[in-house]
N, C-alpha and C positions, 0 to 999 in steps of 0.2 A: 253627915250623909251626903252622898253625891248623886247627880242625875246623869251619870255617864250612860247608863243603859237606855234611859229615855231619849237622850239626844241621839244616840246611835240609831235607835228605832225611828225617830223622827226623820233622820237623814237617810235611812235605808242602808246603813253601813254595818258591815259584819265585824264582830269582835276580832276575828282572825286578821282582818285587814288592819285594824287599829294596832294589834299586837305587832305586826310586821313594821308598821310605820314608827312605833315606839321602840322597836328592837327589844321587846319584852316577850315572855312566853304567853301563849294563849291563856294558860291557867292563871297567870298574874292579872291579865286584863279582865278575865272572867271574874276573878275575886274582887276587882274594883267595881265592875258592873253590878255584881250581886251585893255590894256593900259589906262583904266579909272582910275586906281590907281597904284602907284608904290610901290613895296615892300620895307620894310626897308632894310638897308644894311645887317643886321643880317639875315633876311629872304631870301634875295637874295643869300647869301652864303649857307644857308640851302638848298635852291632849287637847286643850282649848285651841292651840295654834293649828294642830292637825285637822281638827273638826271645824275650823273657821268659825268659832263662837267666842264670845267674851267669857272669860274664866268664871264670871259670876253666874252664867247660865248652867255651869256644871255643879254649882253648890246649892244645897237646899237647907234652909233653916230648920232646926229642930223645934223652934218656938212657933206657937200658933198665934196668929194675929187676929184680933177681934175687929 
């Protein structure tokens, strides 16, 4: 699972803007944001760089910690 949508919302950035910066279609970025599709590791690092966050901030663990 990824947190791309949450980070975009926190920063007030539109998915269309991210799609332009990534040189991907809006539909592809939207599928990343909706967790219907996971970006490649390379694209995940590009997204982190574009959004100026650590790549770890874009990842969410599926495990629950007690």
